[in-house]
N, C-alpha and C positions, 0 to 999 in steps of 0.2 A: 338420509337416516338420523341427524336429528328431529324428525318428525317421530319415526319408528319408533324413536330412542326412548323418548318423551312420551308416546303415546302408550307402551308397555308399562312405563317407571311410576306416571304419575296412578292411574289406577289400582297397583301393585302396592307404593304406598299405603293406599286408605284401609285396602283390605290389610295390610301387616298391624295397621294399630287398631284393628277389631279385637285380640286377645287382650291388649293393657284396657281397653275400656270393659270390657266383661268384669275385668278384677277390680277397674276403679268403679263402675253402678255399684259391685256385688259388697265394695267397701263402701261408700255411702251409704250403703240401703242398714248392711249388717251395722255397722258406727253409731247407729242411731238407738238399736238393741240395749250397746252398753258396750264397756269398756273390757270385759271377758270376752264377751260374743265377736267383737274388731280383732283381738287377738288369735284367739281359735282361726277365724278367717284368714288370717295372716298367717300364721302357720302352715294352714290346709291348703292356700293357694300355691303355695311355699313349696312344700315337695308336689302337688298336682302338675305345674308348671315347670317345672324341674324335665319331671315325665315324658311329657308332650313337649319340652325345647330338645330334648334326646332324641326323637321322634322328628324331627322335623327334616332329616333324611330321605323322608316319603315323597314329600314335596319335591327335595332337589333332584335325588334320583331317579324323578320320573319324570320331571321336568326336561333331564337330560336326554333322555333316553326314547323318548316322544319326540323332542324337539329334531333330535337327529334321523329320526326313521321319514317324519315327517318334510325333512328338506332333501332324505334320499329318494323320495315318490313314493313312499310303501306306508300310506295312511291306514290303510286298516292292522297291520303287523304295530303301526303306531298305538293306535286305539287298544289294540288287544293288549300290548305291554303296560297301556292305562288301567285296564280290568283287571290285569293281572295284581297291578302293586295295588286296588283298591282293594282285593280279596286280600294283599299281605296286610293291610293299614287293619281291613276289620275282625282278621282275625289275633291280630298283636295286641290289639286293640283290648278285645277277649281276656285275652292274659293275662295284660298289665290290670285291666278292672279287677278281674277275679284276685289277682295281688295285692292289690291297693284295699278290696274289700276285707281279705284276711288281716292285711299287717299292720293294719291304719293303725291299731292303738299302739306297736313297738313303734313303727316310724315313730309317731307323734313322742312317743315317750324317749326315743332319740333328737329329738329337733330340741327337747327342752321342757316342752308342756307339762305341765301338772295342774292339779285341781280343777276349776270349773273351765280352765282356758284350756284344757285337754279336752274334756269331751266336749264342748262347743265344734275342736278342730275333727276330731274323730267322726262327728255326726256329719259333718261338713262335705268331709275327703271321703267318706263310703258312699252318699250319697251322689255325690260331682263325680267320681268313679265310673259311675251307672255313665256318663255320658263321653269316655273315652274314649271308645271306641270312634263314637259321633266325632270328636274334635280329633282322633287320626282320619279318617275320612274322608273331611274336609281337608287336610292335609295333602294326603295322596290327589283327591279331586281337584284339586286348584291347580295343582304339580301339571296335570295332565293339560286343564285348560293354560297354562302359562306356558306349555310345551308347545300348544297350538297357538299363543302369542292373542290368546282372549285373558288379558288379564280386568278385563270392564265385569266380567260373570262376577267373578268372586269377587271385588270389590260391590255389585250390589245384594251379594247375598249377605256378603259384611254386614254391611252397614242393616240392611233389614232384621238383620239376627241381635243388633246390637239395642235394637228401637223394643223388640221382641222380648229380648232377655231384658230388659227394662220396665217394662209394663208387667212382665210376669213377677217379675221381683217382687216390686212393689205391690203387687194382689195375692199373692201369696203370703210375702211378709208381714202384712200389715189388716189385710181384707178379711186374711185366712185368720190367721194369727200362728203363725207355724212356723215363726222365728228363720231361727241361720239355716233351721231343716228347707223353708220355701226358698228361700236364695239359692242352696244347692238345687233343690229339686228344679229352678226354673232358668238354672243354667247353663242343668243336662239337657231339659228337653228343648232348647234353643240351640245349642249346639248338635241335637244330632236333628232338627227342625234344617239346619242348614246341610247337613250333609245328605240328609233325605235330596236335596234341591239340587245341590251341588251333584251326586251322583243319578239324579234323570239325567242330565244338561250330558253328562259323559257318556250314558247308556245311550240315551237316545243316538249322539253322534258315532257310537259304535257301532248301532245294529245298522244304522244308513251306509256304511263301511263295509259290510260284513262280518265284524268281530264276533267272536262268541262273548257268552253272558257266564259263561260253568268256570269253575276254578281251576286250573292247567298247574300242577304241580309244576312244569318244568318251571313254564313263566314265573311264576312266585316264586321259586328259586331262583329264578336269574337275578327280579328285582332286591331281593336279600341281599342278596351279594352283591351285586350294587349299591346297596346303601349300606353294607359293610361301612367301608371305609368312611362315610363320612359321618356315621357313626360315629368313631374311632376320632374325626377329625373335628366333630361337637361338643365332645366329652373332656378334649384337650383345651378347646375354647373357656366349658363349664368349668373344669380344675384350674384355670389360669383367674377366670374369674374369683371362683370360692376361695382362691389363697390370698387373693387381691384383699376380699374383705375381710379375711383373718389378721391380714398385716394392719387393714385399717382397724380392728376392732383391739387390736394390742396397743395399737397407742392410743387408746384412751377415748372415753365419753365425744368430745370438743372434733378429731377428727372424723370419728366416726359417724355421723352427725354430720358434716360436711362432705365425708363420701357419697352419701346417703345423697344427697345436693345435687354435685356434682354428676356424679353416673345417672341422676335421673334425667337429666342433662343431654347429659353425653349419648343414653340409650334412645331418647329420643332422635339425637343428629345419623347415630346408627339407622335407625326406621329409613331416613328420605336416603342414604347412601346405600342403604340393602333395596331400594329398590329400582337403584341403576343396575345394582347386583345381576336381578333376577332380568332386568330387561335384557343384559349380555347373555346370562342363560341361554335364554330363551334365542337370540339372535346369532348366540356362538352355537348352539346345534346345529339349527336351520343349516348355517354355510358349510358345516364341516359334515353333516349328512349330504349336503347336495354337492360337496365333493371340491367347495370353492373355498381354496385357501385366500385366496384375494379376498375379496368378500371377509372373511376368518380374520386377519390381519387390519382389516380398515374397522370391523367395529373393535377391536378388542383398543385401537388404537384411538377412536374418538371414545367409548365409553370410559375409559385412562382419563381423556380429557375434562370430560364431566365428573369425576368422579375426583379429580382431583381439584379442580375449578366448585364445585360445589361442597368441595370440605372447605377449601380455605373462605367463602363465605359463611358457613357454620361457623368457622371455626375464629374467624373475627368479631364478630355479635357474640358468641362466646367471650373470648378473652376482653371487648369493649365491656360487655356488660353484667359481666360476674357480679358484681357489687350489688346490679338493684336485684338479678336476679335473686340473691341472697334476701335480700327484704320482703322477699312473696313467702318466706320458707322459713325463718326462722327472725327471733328480735334479740339473740344471744349476739353481739358485739363480734366475739371472737370469732365464734362460727363463721360470721359473717364475712371475714378476713380469712376465715380461710377455706370457703367456699370461690370468695373473691381469685387469691393465690391456686388455687387448683382452680378454675374455668378457665385462667391465661392459661397454665401449661395446657389444658388439654386444650385451649381452643389455637394458639400456636400450632398446636402436632395434626389437628384432625384435617387436613392435606394430607399429609401419609393416608393416615385412616380411610379417607375415601380412596385412596389408591389401592390400599388394601381390600377393603371390600368389594370393588370391582374386579382386580384379580382371581380374588376369590370366586366368584360369581363368575367370571370366564374357565377358570376351571373348572368346574364343576359342571359348566353346560360344555364342555368337552368330554366331561367323564373319565379325569383324571383322578378322582377320587382318592385312589391308591396312593400317589405322592401327597396330596393335602393330606393325606393321614399319617405319614410317616416326618410330615414338615409340622404340624400342629402338633407333634409330640416333641421334635425338636425345638419349636421355641418356647412349650413350655418349661424345657429343662434349660434352655438358655436365660430363660427370665425368672424363674425361681430362686437363685443365687440372687440376685437383683432385688426381688419382692421381699426378702429373709434379713438382707442387711439393711433396709431402710426401716425392717420392725426392729434389728438390733440395735441400729446409732443414732435413728431420725429423731427427735423429737418427736413429744405429742403437740396440735395444736396445726395453727397453718402452714408452721413449716414441714411439720412433717405431712399433711396431705400434699401440700406441692411437690413435694419428695415422691409420695407414692405415686402419684400420677404423671410425675415424667418414668416412674420407672418403669407403669402401667400402659398411658400411650406413646411412650420414647422407646425403652428399650421391645419393650413386649412386639407392638405395633410393628416396629423395626426389624425383627428379628422375622415377622411375616411378611414384610416385605421385601424383604432379602430373597426369602425361599421362594416366594410365588414369583418374585421379582426377576432371578435367574433361571425359571423352567419356562418363563412367558414371552425371553428373549430365544431360547432354543425351540426349536420346532417336534419334539417327542411329541407334544404334548398334542398337537394340528394330526390327530388319525382320522382321518375322512372315512365315508360309507355308514352304514344304517348300523353300523356296532362299533363300538372304540377298541372292544377287544381284538 
């Protein structure tokens, strides 16, 4: 079981970091064009990644559905569900792309963009939005392959896409002199290239299994219904993060700067633990589809052990290495102290985060999205008063950042740990068969 978990988790981690690498490459290339261009990219990419982040249910719901049907021995139905999920991704991508094209100036204005910065942001957002259907197809196709316990193909495609994106950006921005527009074009082309390859892999498997390639209204609707609770769950997480940033902003520049550094490291740690959650999704879905409750419990126990131990190892590095991390990011002594304190708090609480991320993956793999949606909103309601109390009474600077991370990594994660843990202790989520309904 350990080999199977790591065999799924390690390649999944590589694929997870692909999107941040895209943004990093764009930032490096555009940053040399000027400050206004880089600021415009920051605004536009924040909006774009928010939209894509809210659509991650396309991967999660598809993984659970495909894994469950594979486990039940219904390969054709599993791949048919995957094809329907990709049609949903394409349709949703087209709608969202059209919306961003039309609303880009308004959206950038709401984000506070003005002057040259707003102009560059609108250009980047409009052009890169043309790649949005491709981005969502990548999510859905990746979900299909994960459900089939194939995390290597998405890794290879993500790695190739990152290299291709880098080459395109340099050639279009500097070789053809297209500026920030060239960066957006390169990213959109790279995303569509990845989508074409992944879709081709899924289609080949689906045809071999006898699945239809035509869009089926019933199947697309089922995918949309299955994904809606996960959309709500993701929205609750995004709102909690936005609330945390709001509080950090209100506590002053030192707190906000320190939060950005600690949050960057926290995000990297979350990717590592999310890879375990993805392994749990596939294994739980297939064991429940096969009707093997014993195997489901065994996967639950072992992935939780991996999550807590992985969180403890990462947390130890964070807690002890905060000061050295700070030296890499800032020369401001006060910000360094804030980072060290914030990192220490986050590191101590990281084992609990590992527990939470894995349980999230377990319940997603079981198709228990409706419970996760309600739990997400409950945890947000629990967290909000603590976050606002920090904003109201905590001081600016290192102490304020420590209190903020205690609220987020402590209270918010504890609320998630309780709600998901209570659910996992029972058996209502362990519905066996080809469908969780």
